[in-house]
C-alpha positions in Angstrom: 13.5 45.7 -32.4 13.7 42.9 -35.3 12.4 44.3 -38.5 9.9 43.3 -40.9 12.5 42.6 -44.2 12.1 43.5 -47.9 14.5 41.4 -48.7 12.7 38.8 -50.9 14.4 35.5 -49.6 13.4 36.4 -45.6 10.6 37.9 -43.2 12.5 39.5 -40.3 16.1 41.0 -40.0 17.4 40.8 -36.6 20.5 42.8 -36.0 22.5 42.2 -32.6 25.6 43.2 -34.7 26.0 46.8 -36.5 29.4 47.7 -38.8 31.4 45.8 -41.1 34.1 46.2 -43.0 35.0 45.2 -46.9 37.0 42.3 -47.6 36.3 41.6 -51.4 34.7 42.7 -54.7 31.2 41.5 -53.8 31.8 44.6 -51.2 32.6 47.6 -53.1 28.8 49.4 -53.5 27.4 47.6 -50.1 23.9 48.4 -49.3 24.2 47.9 -45.5 27.0 50.6 -45.5 24.7 53.3 -47.6 21.7 52.4 -44.9 24.4 52.8 -41.6 25.8 55.9 -43.0 21.7 57.0 -43.2 20.7 55.6 -39.8 23.8 57.4 -38.0 22.6 60.4 -39.5 19.1 60.0 -38.1 20.2 59.5 -34.8 18.8 55.4 -34.9 19.7 54.0 -32.4 22.3 51.4 -32.9 24.3 53.6 -35.2 26.1 55.8 -33.6 29.5 54.4 -34.2 28.6 54.2 -37.8 29.7 51.7 -40.4 33.1 50.7 -39.8 33.1 50.0 -36.3 31.6 47.0 -34.9 29.2 47.2 -32.4 27.3 44.5 -30.0 24.0 45.1 -29.2 23.6 43.2 -26.0 20.4 44.4 -25.5 19.0 42.5 -29.1 19.8 39.6 -28.1 16.7 38.7 -26.7 14.3 40.3 -29.6 13.2 36.6 -30.7 12.3 35.2 -28.0 9.2 37.1 -28.0 8.1 36.6 -31.3 6.2 32.9 -31.0 4.6 33.0 -34.7 7.4 31.0 -36.8 9.4 33.4 -38.9 12.3 33.4 -41.2 15.1 35.6 -39.1 18.4 37.0 -41.6 20.7 37.2 -38.9 22.5 40.5 -38.9 21.9 42.2 -42.2 24.0 45.4 -41.3 27.1 43.0 -40.6 29.1 39.7 -40.6 28.4 37.2 -37.8 31.9 35.9 -38.4 34.0 39.1 -38.4 37.1 39.0 -37.2 35.7 41.8 -34.3 32.8 39.5 -32.9 34.0 37.3 -30.2 33.2 33.7 -30.2 31.6 34.2 -26.9 29.0 36.6 -28.6 28.6 34.1 -31.4 27.4 31.9 -28.3 24.9 34.0 -26.7 23.6 34.3 -30.5 23.2 30.8 -31.0 21.7 30.7 -27.3 18.9 32.3 -28.4 19.0 30.5 -31.9 18.3 27.2 -29.5 16.0 28.9 -27.1 13.5 29.7 -30.3 12.7 26.2 -32.3 10.2 28.1 -34.0 12.0 30.2 -35.7 14.6 29.8 -38.8 18.0 32.0 -39.1 19.4 32.4 -42.0 23.0 33.2 -41.2 25.4 34.6 -44.3 29.2 35.3 -44.2 31.6 36.4 -46.2 33.9 35.3 -43.7 33.9 31.4 -44.3 37.2 30.6 -42.7 36.3 31.9 -39.4 32.9 30.4 -39.5 34.3 27.1 -40.2 36.5 27.6 -37.4 33.8 28.4 -34.7 31.8 25.5 -35.8 34.3 23.0 -35.6 34.1 22.7 -31.2 30.5 23.1 -31.9 27.4 21.9 -33.0 24.7 23.7 -35.3 21.4 23.8 -34.8 18.8 22.7 -37.0 17.3 25.5 -37.3 20.2 28.0 -38.3 20.5 27.6 -42.2 24.4 28.6 -42.9 25.5 30.5 -45.7 28.3 32.3 -47.7 28.3 34.9 -50.5 29.5 34.1 -53.8 30.4 37.2 -56.1 33.1 35.8 -58.3 35.7 32.8 -58.9 38.8 34.6 -56.6 37.0 35.5 -53.8 33.2 33.5 -53.8 34.1 30.1 -54.6 36.8 29.9 -52.1 34.6 30.0 -49.6 32.3 27.4 -50.8 34.7 24.6 -49.1 34.6 25.8 -45.5 31.2 25.4 -46.0 30.2 22.2 -47.2 33.1 21.0 -44.5 30.4 22.1 -41.8 27.4 19.8 -40.5 24.6 21.4 -40.8 21.1 20.8 -41.5 20.8 23.3 -44.4 23.9 24.9 -46.1 23.2 28.1 -48.7 25.2 29.9 -51.3 24.1 33.8 -51.6 25.2 34.8 -55.0 24.6 38.4 -55.1 25.6 40.4 -56.9 26.9 37.8 -59.5 29.6 39.7 -60.9 31.2 37.0 -63.5 30.6 33.5 -65.0 31.6 31.3 -62.4 31.4 28.2 -64.3 31.3 25.3 -63.2 32.0 24.1 -59.6 31.1 21.6 -56.6 27.4 22.2 -55.3 28.0 18.9 -53.0 25.8 19.7 -49.7 24.4 23.1 -51.1 20.7 23.0 -50.4 19.9 26.6 -51.5 21.3 28.8 -53.9 20.2 32.6 -54.5 21.0 34.6 -57.5 20.6 38.3 -57.6 21.9 41.1 -59.9 23.6 44.6 -58.5 21.2 47.1 -57.5 22.5 50.9 -57.7 23.6 54.2 -59.4 26.6 52.5 -59.9 25.8 48.4 -60.5 27.9 46.4 -62.3 25.7 44.1 -64.8 24.7 40.5 -64.8 25.0 38.7 -68.0 21.9 36.2 -68.5 24.1 33.6 -69.2 25.9 33.0 -66.3 22.3 33.1 -63.9 21.1 30.3 -66.9 24.7 27.7 -66.1 23.5 28.5 -62.1 19.9 27.3 -62.6 20.5 24.4 -64.2 23.7 23.0 -62.4 21.0 23.3 -59.2 18.2 21.6 -60.9 20.8 18.8 -61.9 21.5 18.5 -58.5 17.9 19.0 -57.2 19.1 22.4 -55.2 16.3 24.8 -54.5 16.9 28.0 -56.7 15.6 31.5 -55.7 16.4 34.6 -58.4 15.8 37.5 -56.3 16.7 40.3 -58.9 17.9 41.7 -61.8 18.8 44.9 -60.2 19.7 48.3 -61.7 20.6 46.2 -65.6 18.1 44.3 -67.2 17.9 40.9 -68.7 18.6 42.4 -72.2 21.1 44.3 -70.6 19.7 47.8 -70.6 20.2 50.0 -67.0 16.9 51.1 -65.4 15.4 50.9 -62.1 15.7 47.9 -59.9 11.6 48.1 -59.9 11.2 48.0 -63.8 13.7 45.1 -64.5 11.8 43.5 -61.6 12.2 39.7 -60.8 10.8 37.5 -63.4 12.5 35.2 -65.5 11.4 33.0 -68.6 7.8 34.4 -67.4 7.6 33.0 -64.2 9.2 34.4 -60.7 12.1 31.5 -59.6 11.1 31.6 -55.6 12.4 27.9 -54.6 13.2 27.9 -50.6 14.0 24.9 -48.6 11.2 23.3 -46.2 10.9 25.4 -43.2 10.2 21.6 -41.1 13.0 21.0 -38.6 
């Protein structure tokens, strides 16, 4: 079933698809891969095929229908909805559930921005579906943004995590929400505070909601510690803006 999430910017995760493959530097230390391998070893249903095999979970498609309370769902935290091995007819079934549950908001995040754009060339985006792309660097991440900006959606967002380098100035036209965070784990790559500051300032200039998720394994001072020790606070506050849930 859908589960409560420890991810700071959502409430529950809904995984009608599991499994993925790596396509860019942001995938190098994928948390979902580590978790999927652990769940496979535990014999957890849905993870029998491991992480590198895409599994379509037809029995999970209707899970949000049974929750009446308005909830923010992160769709496919353990996969990528627009992976090449997820057929569009299955994506259609997911969006059928989204349309049937207007009381919920659904956050859909992908690194396959071009395929997401292709899908919506012949389909409309429900108002309660938030579309986002991952942006970890200039070469791979920034290239995804124009594909998102070209889709007509009520809420578009960028998940800039892990932030691996200074992204410089780029167009945020049509973007409503930006999440920024550093990488966690024993092999985490450091994030420079100056990179975060540039993004925060650009969001403020463009009146875009800014959410600072975490420092990760490297603190604001450049010292490596546990993720919990570094925390989320920056400039004496927690930056946790989120778009309005009204739809």
